[in-house]
N, C-alpha and C positions, 0 to 999 in steps of 0.2 A: 421533517418532523411528522410522525405519524399522527393522523387526524381521526382515526377511527374512534368511536365512542365505546364500542363494545370492547370489553377486556379479553384479551387472549393470553395464552400461556406462552411464555418465553421458551423456546425450543432448541435455537441454533445460535451460535456465535459466527459471523462472518468477517474475516480479516482481510484488509489489504496488507501489503507486504513491504514495499519499499517506503522508509520513512515512518511505517507504522509498527512492523515487527522488529525492523532494525534500521539503523541510520546507513542505508545502503549507497545513498546517492552521491554524497560529497567524496567520500573515501574509498567508495566501491566502483558504481557504475561510471563515474566520471574518470577515475584513474584508468578503469578498463577501456574506456571510449579512446583516451589518449595513447595507451598501448597499442591498440589496433590501428590508429593512424599511423604511428611510428612503423609498425610492422608492415604496412603497405606503402610506405614512403610518401604519405600524404601530409602536407605542410600545415595541419591543423592541431590547434592546442586549446582545449577548453579550460579556462580557468574557473576557480571557485564562484566568481561573480558571474561569468559568462553561463555557466552551467545552471546557476540559479535562475537565470532568465530563460533558459531553453527549457526548464521544467514545466513551463506553461504548456508546452506540447507533450502529450503522453505517447509513450512508445518510441522505442530507440530508433527504429528505421525512420519514422515520421520525424523524429528529433534531428536527424542528420539531414533530411531533405530541407527542413525548415531552416536549419543553419545556413546551408549553402545559398538557399534563396533570399534570406533576409540579411545575412551577414557579410557575404562575400560578392566581390564584383564579377560580372558575368564572366569576364574572361580568366577568372581564377578558378572557376568551377571545373573539375575535371570531366572531360567530354563523356566517358563511359560511367559518370557517377550512379546514374539509375541502375545499371547493371551491377555496380560494384557494391552498392549498399548492403544487399543481403550477404554478401562475403564479409564485409566489415563488421555487420551486426553478428555475424557467427563467430568472428575473431574475437569481438568485444566480449560476447558470452563465454569463450574459452578463458581469456584473461581474467573475467570476473569470477569465474568458479575456482580458478587458481589462487586469486586472492582470498576467497572464502575459506579453502582448504588450508591457508595459513593460520587461520583463527583471528585473522585482523579485522573482521566484521562481525562483532557479538550481536546477540539480541538486545533490545532496549529494557530499561529497567521495568521490572513487573512482568514482562511478557511470558516468559516461561512458567511464572508462578500462576498466572491466571490461566494459561492454557491447562496446566496442571489440574488446578482446582475445577474448570469447567469439565474436564473429562471425568474427573471423580463424581460431580454431580449429574452426570449423565447427559450433558448437552451435547448435541451435535456440532461439529466444527466444518468450516469451509473456508476457502481462500478465493477472493475475487480481486484480481489484479491485472494490470497491463503487461507486467514484465512476462518475461518467457516461461514456459513450464520448466525448462532446465534451469533457470535461475532461481525459482522457487525450491525445486528439489534440492539444489546444492546448498541454499542457505539452510534448509530444514536438516539436511544430513549433517552439516558441519556445525550446527548449533544444538540441535536436540537430538540427533542421531537418525540414521537411515530409517529406523522403525516409525519415527514421527510422521513419515509421509503418509502412512496409512491411518494416522489419527483423523485425518481431513477427508470427510466424506466425498467433497467435491473440491477440486483445484481447478478453478476457472482462470485461465492465464492466457497471456499472448494474444494470438490472432483468432481465437475461438470464437469471437464475435467480430464482425467487420468496423463496427463503431466502438471506439475506445472511450474510456472516462475524458470528458464529463458525461458522455451518454450514459443512461442507466442500463445499457445492454448486458453488461457483463453481470450485474446484480440479477437482472430479469432472468437471465440463463441460469444463474446459481440457484434462485429460487424455484424455477422450474424443475432443474435436475434433482432438488431435494423434495419435491413436492410439498412445499411450505408456502405459506402465505408471507407477506411482507411483516404483518403484525405478529408473527410468531418468532422473528428473527431480530437481531440487533448487529450493526455494523461498525467496525473500528477503522477509522480513518485519520489522514493527517493532513490532507491538502484541500485546496478549493475545488480542483477537479474531482478529487474523491468524494467530497461531501455533495457536489452537485449530482454526481452519479448515484450515490446511496439513496439521498432524498428524492432524486428522480424516481427511484424504485420504490418509493414510500417506506423506507427504513428508518428506524431510530438509529441515530448515529451519535458515537462516541469519538471525539477528536483527541488526539495527543500530538501537540504541535512539534515542530523541529526548527533548526534555524533557517531553513529555507522557507518554511511555510507560515512562521509566527505572525506576518502581517497580512494573511489571507483572510477572506471574509467568512467566518464561521457562525454567522448568525442563525443559521438553520440547525446548528448542532443541538443536541440535548445536553451536553456538557462539553466543555473545552478545557484540557488539562495540559500541563507542560510534559507530563510523563505519567505512566501508570503507576509507577512508585513501588516501593516496598514496605513492610511494617517498620523498617528502621530507616526508611528514605522516603519522606513524605512528599506527595505530589503538590503542586501549586494549582488552585482552581482559578482558571482565567475568566470563565463564565459559566454560569449554571450553579445547581445546588447540590454539593456532595454530602449534605447534612453535616455528620460528625466523622465522616470517613477521612483516613489520611492516605489511602492508597486504593486503587482500584481491584476490587474483589468481586466475586459473584453476588454478594449481597447488595453491593452498591449497583452493579449492572442490572440485576432484577429490579431493583427499587427505580431506576432511571426508565427501564422499559415499563413498568407499570405506570408511572407518571406520564409517560408519552400517551399511553392508551386512554387517559381519561382527559386529554386535551383536545 
């Protein structure tokens, strides 16, 4: 949470991707990982439950290394795994983009509306994520259209910084690239790793939970919602104060930002 006492004008919205813009994890990335394992003849299968545990580690390549080290007997780890992981990750990305192209992974409730409204009001937009740039552009292309890639002034993704979330580096990079201070921006996240990263960069943070993250610690969030919602599909406020709002719009975002500035 931002602790600055002087009030700064809100200028930019910075979005996480997986779990925030879209429920990509369970029915997207997990499925694509399993397809890549099958393609390479590797006898791994990540169940919904197992994948939920693996999400504690950010980054797909890092996740595979962690799985091999923590879940497998030493004799069951392929000898050339270290060399094969980049190939597996590339295959997984290919399968993931194919899944996106079928329209099987839509944006979450309220996301398109909020982005459209933010653009109309002249807010600058950015993305800060641990997923690959290819995954980001594929999601945007197949949900908002290819032109939407240009709506985001900065797409900070993948290995652009060495330390991934929960380190604040990806947000620090984004702020520097936009030449903005933390108190001129607001972040949108969905996970414990995400909010540790955004708050570590001193960003006011709005959380929308999902099935994988609903038990995470979001005590540092400025508000926690079950979804962004729509005018005819109200959100549920888990913690924080939405006043009389029933869905996340720019008015509420501005209000939350102003409240954080005075705390």
